[in-house]
DONUVEX-170508 format. One record per residue: residue in three letters; x, y, z of N, C-alpha, C, O, CB in turn. Coordinates in steps of 0.2 Angstrom, whole numbers, plus 5000, padded with zeros to 4 digits. Glycine has a CB too. Layout:
REM DONUVEX-170508
ALAXYZXYZXYZXYZXYZ ...
REM end
This chain:
REM DONUVEX-170508
MET504250775062503650775061503450745055503750755050503350835062 GLN502950705056502650665048502150715046501650735049502350565049 ARG502250715039501750735035501050685034501050625032502150745027 ARG500450715035499750685033499250725028498850755030499350675040 PRO499550715020499150725016498450685017498450635021499450715011 SER497950695014497250655014496950645007496850695004496650695019 PHE496850595005496550584999495950554998495950494999496850564996 ARG495550574996494750554995494450564987494450604984494250595000 GLU494050504986493750514981494150524975493850564972493350544981 ILE494750494973495050504967495050434963494950384965495650524968 ARG495250444957495150384953495850384950496050434947494450384947 CYS496350334949496950334947497150274942497250224946497350334952 ALA497150274936497350214934498050234929498150294926496650174932 ARG498550174928499050184923499550234925499950264921498750214917 ALA499550234932500250284935500750234937500450174939500050344942 THR501250234938501850184941502250214947502750224946502350184935 PRO502150214952501450194956501050244957501250294958501550164962 ALA500350224958499850264958499850324964499750394963499250224960 CYS499950284970500050314977500750294981500750244984499450304981 ARG501150344982501650334985501850364991501850424991502150344983 SER501950304999502050355003502850315006503050255007501350365009 ILE503250385006504050355007504150405014503750445016504750374999 ALA504750375017505050395022504750455026504650515024505750415020 ASN504450435032504350485038503550525035503450585037505050535039 SER503250485030502550505029502150465031502250405032502450525023 SER501450485032500850445034500250475032499750495035500750435042 PRO500150475025499650495022499050455024499050405026499750505016 THR498350495023497650455023497650445016497750495012496950495028 ILE497350395015497050365008496450325009496450265009497550315004 SER495950355010495350325012494650355008494850395004495350335019 GLY494050335009493550355007493350355000493250404997493550415009 GLY493350294998493050264991493450284985493250304979492350284989 ASN494150284986494650304979494550234976494450184979495550334981 GLU494750244969494750194966495450184962495550214957494250194962 ILE495750144962496550144962496750074958496750024961496850154969 TYR496850074952496850004948497350014942497550064941496049984945 ASP497549964938497849954932498649994933498950014928497349984926 ASN498849994939499550004938499849964941499649914944499850064941 SER500749974939501149924942500949894948500849834949501649954942 PHE501049954953501049964960500450004962500550064963501650004962 ASN499849984964499250024965499450064971499350124971498549984966 ILE499750044977499950084983500750054984500849994984499450074989 MET501150104985501850094986502050124993501950184995502350124980 VAL502350084996502550115003503450095004503550035003502050085011 ALA503850135004504550135005504850165010504850225012504750154999 GLY505150125014505650155019506250175015506450165010505950105025 VAL506550225020507150255017507750255023507650295028506950325014 THR508250235023508850225029508850295032508850345028509750205027 GLY508950295038508950365043508350405043508350455047509450425040 PHE507850385040507150425042506650375046506650315046506850445034 ALA506150405048505650355051505250305046505250325040505150395054 ASN505050245048504650215042503950265041503650305045504350125044 PRO503850255035503250285034502550245036502550185038503250295028 ALA501950275037501450235042500750255036500350275039501350285051 PRO500650245031500050275028499450235031499550175033500050275020 VAL499050265030498350235032497950225024497750275021497950305037 VAL497850165023497450155017496850115018496850045018497750125013 THR496150155019495650095020495050115016495150165011495350095028 GLY494550085016493850105013494050115005493650155002493550195017 ASN494450085000494550094994494450044989494349984992495150124993 ARG494450054984494449984978495249994974495450044971493649984970 LEU495549944977496149924974496149874969495949824972496549914979 TYR496249864964496149804960496549824954496849874952495349794958 SER496549754950496949744944497549774943497649824940496549764938 PRO498049754947498749774946499049764939499049704937499149744953 TYR499349804935499549814928500149744929500549744933499949904927 SER500149694923500649654922501149634926501749644926500949674917 GLY500749594931500949554936501249604943501649584948501349504932 GLY501149664942501149704948500749694954500449644955500949774946 TYR500749734958500449734966499849774967499849824964500949764971 ASN499349754971499049804973499249844979499049904980498449784974 TYR499749814983499949854989500749824990500949764991499249834997 TYR501249874989501849854989502349894993502449954994502149854983 THR502649844997503049885003503849865002503949814999502849855011 SER504349905003505149895003505449945008505149985011505349914996 GLY505949935008506449965013506249985019506350045021506750025010 PHE505949935023505949945031506349905034506649855032505349925033 THR506549935040506949895045506449885050505949925052507749935047 ASN506649825053506149775058505549775056505149815059506149805066 GLY505449745051504649745046504349705051503749695048504749705037 THR504449675056503849635061503549685066502949665068504349575066 ALA503949745067503749775072503049805072502649805077504149825073 VAL502949835067502249865065501849855059502149845054502349935064 ALA501249845059500849825054500549895051500549945055500149775057 LEU500549895044500149955042499449945040499249885039500449985035 ASN499049995040498349985041498149985034498350035031497850035046 ALA497749915031497549925024496949885025496849835021498149915019 THR496449895030495849865032495249895028495249955026495749875039 GLY494849855026494249885025494249905016493849945013494049955031 ASN494649885013494649885007494349845001494249785002495149905006 TRP494249854996493949794990494649794986494949844984493249824985 TRP494849714985495349704983495349684975495749664970495549654988 GLY494649684974494549664967494249584967493949564963495249654963 THR494349564974494049484974494049484982494249524986494649414970 SER493549414983493449404991493949334992493949314998492549384992 VAL494349324987494849254988495349284992495649334989495149214981 LEU495549264998496149285002496949274999497449304999496049245010 ALA496749204997497449204992497549244987498149254986497549134990 THR497149254984497149284977497449374980497949404977496249274973 ILE497049394985497249454989497949464990498349504988497049464996 ALA498149404994498749394997499449404991499949434992498749335001 ALA499249374986499749354981499749424977500249434973499349284976 ARG499249474979499349544976499649604980499649664979498749564973 ILE499949574986500149614991500949594992501049534994499649594996 TYR501349644991502049624993502449655000502549715001502449634986 ASP502649615003502649625011503149575014503549545011501849615015 TYR503049575021503649535024503449475023503949445022503649545031 THR502849445021502849375019503349355013503549295013502149345018 ASP503349415008503749395003504449405003504749365000503649424999 ASN504649465008505449475010505349495016504949535017506049525006 ASP505949465020505749485027506149555029506349555035505949435032 THR506249605025506549665026505849705025505949765026507149685021 GLN505349695023504749725023504149735028504049685031504549715018 ARG503849785029503349795033502549745033502249745027503249885033 ARG502349715037501849675036501349725035501449785037501749615042 ARG500749695033500149735032499449705037499549645040499849725024 LEU499049735039498449715044498149675036497549645036498049795048 
REM end
């Protein structure tokens, strides 16, 4: 059974990572959260032997990753092309798609990661 905690209207800065979803979890992080200035604003990590995590991260402000970090970071997934994570409707600190993509670490950066929407 996957755990489904929900986060709304939080403000998180200078934590590493700010929000983390690991193996067999699927939290909902939506509704105006402001997550910024962290090495990894959102980190999603698969663990061998467990179902991949599947968080829903929508309607938030994710920006200014600290010191070369990422707004959204994924790692440790098997079959990374099979399912996309829902990270739609967020403000990424810019509307420039190339800048948004550069601050997301996923399957396009390493083919063992999960791709995001």
